[in-house]
Phi, psi and omega in degrees: 000132181275131175262149181242141180240139176269172176299322179297319176301319180293320177302313182291311184298319183257003180054055182238154173287157180300324179292328179289320176298314180301311181299320181291316178302313181297316183294328182266008172088013176265134182298131179279351179274349179287154179270329183223160180224147181280160177299323179297317178299321180292316181292320187268342183235304187296311182296313176300323178296319178298320179297320178295314177300315181296334179276000176101007180284153179273169178299321178298317180295322178294316177300317179297322178302318180273001179051051182271149172248153182284049177250127180302147181304316183301321178294316179299316182295316179297319179296315180299316181294320181293324178293320181292331185263006177285140180289000000 
């Protein structure tokens, strides 16, 4: 069973301010408009991003680490689905 975490859960769990949670989510490529995140997303993206920030890296460097492009997630997902469903 997949557990879901809210931004508030992340604030409490990692003892972070809401702005820090937002900044971390954005830098690691997770949509900040979502209400919940899976444990896997937190383990594979949020925690590594926090480690990079804690080591002194900038938001740009964290984004580069995850090789993100400034394309919203919803657009990427629709594009991926349309490519998969082409005959």
